[in-house]
N, C-alpha and C positions, 0 to 999 in steps of 0.2 A: 207629259209622258210619253217614255222615252222608254221602245218598244224595237228592238231589230229592224221590222217592220216599216219604221218613218225615220228614219237615221238615213241620210243625205250618202248619198255613196261616193267615193272615195275615186279620184277618177286613178285607173292602171298607171298613168302615165307617171305618179308623184312616188317624189321618191318618200318614205318613212321620215322623220325626223327624229324618232329615237327606236332605239334597237330593243327588246324585252326579252328576256328571259326568260324560257316557260318551259318545267321540268318534264323531262319524260318518265312512266313508271312502264313496271309491267306488275304485272298484279304473279306473288310466289308464296304458296306454301313454305313453312318451315315448320319439320316436323320437329315433334319435342319430344320424342317419346312412344313407347307401347301400352299398349294393354295385354296380357297373355289374355288368350281367347279359343273358349270348347268347345263353340257352340256354331260353325257358320253356316247354319239353316236359314231361312230364312224365315223372315220374320212379321207374321201373318194373322196373327192375335194376341190382342194387349196379354195377354197370359205369356204369351211367345217373347215377348217383347219385354215383363215384366224379367224372366229368370235370364233373359243375357243382357237386361241393365243392370241386374243385382251384380250380376257374377261381376262384369266391369268395375260397375260406379262405387258398390261397397272400399274396397279401396281407395279410389282417389277421395271422396264421399263421407264416409262413417262416420270420420272423428272430423269433419268438417267443422269450426266455431262460425262459420257463416255462410251467408246459403253462396249458391254456384253455382249460374246458369252454365247451361252444359244443349249443343245439340249431336243428334248422329246423323248422321246423313248416308242416308241409301241410293243404291243403285236401280234402275227399272227392274231387277229381279227381287227387289226387299231385303238383299242383301246390308250388309253393314262397309262402310267407304270407310269411313271416319271420325272421330271426335274432336269436337272439336269445344275447347272451355270459351265460351263466352264474353261473362263477367261475375268479377266479384260484389259480391253487395255487402250486407252488415247481418247483424242478428237474424233480423225475420223481416228483411228485402233484400230484390234486386232488381239496380236499374235494367232494362233491355228493352231497346228496339227494333224494329223490322232488321232495318237497315243492318244491326252486327248480325244478326241473323242469317241472313240471305247469303249477304260479301261470302260469308263460309261454305256455304248449303255452292252456289255458284261456280265460285270457285272448285272444289267438289265434284263438279257438273252433276250434282245429287239430283236425283228425280222427287224421292222425299226425303221431309226430316221427322226427328221424334224429337222433341224439346224434353229436356229435363232439364230440373234447378233437387236440390233438397229443402230442407225443413228444418235446422239443426237439431228446435225441439224435440224432435219424432211426428209429431203431429202433421200428417199428412194432406190435412183439408187444405183442399184447394182455399187459399183466402178470394177476393176481389180484385186487387190488384192479379192474382195470379190466374181469373177469367178475361178480365181484360186484355191481359197478354195476350192471348190464346185467341180472344177474337180478332184482335191485330192480325199479331203471325196468320191465322187461315187465311182472314181478305188479301197478306199481300201475297202469300205461298197462291195462290187461287189468282190473282194477277203477274206472279212468275209461274206456272208455271208446275212448283214445286206442291207436294202434297207435305202437310202438316199431318203427319197419320196421328198424335199423340200427344197431351204433353205431360206430362208426367211428376208429380210431388213422390219425390223417394225422402223416407227415412225409415230412421234406425233406435230402436227404444236404449235403453239403462244396459241392457242384456245381447243389446249388437242385434236384435230382431229383425227383421226387416219389415218395411212394407209400402206401400204406392198407394199412391188413386191420382186416377185423369183428370184434370181440369176440361176435357171437350166430355 
């Protein structure tokens, strides 16, 4: 059993026998576009969130043939900081892990997030996978101090009418 606690110390006077190059990183956000936004009011209810998300995501997701998972990052006043595309999945599933979701939230210094994904079928009923992802994100957010306000499945029917359903 090798752990850092039971390694024998190397004397500081001993010269290293090999030189190892360690890469250094600086976290950066890369702006990939923008969305026009007419209602910069705080998101204090699910109805307000749905209105905001309909406006923001209809141009991005209404005709998308694959599931896409996004997060909306929010500041302490519940105003939107940014939109982050996390992953693109298949026709009926998207692989999501809290690591990727909260990396974006941490880079934005977000106080809260709303998870958003589309259902290309238009049926916004949360799947078993949607509910499992919601539980994982809620637990990770609680640990990090970043509140998961909601996880919404968005859909548009053949007439382009918007609907949503919460997985919380």
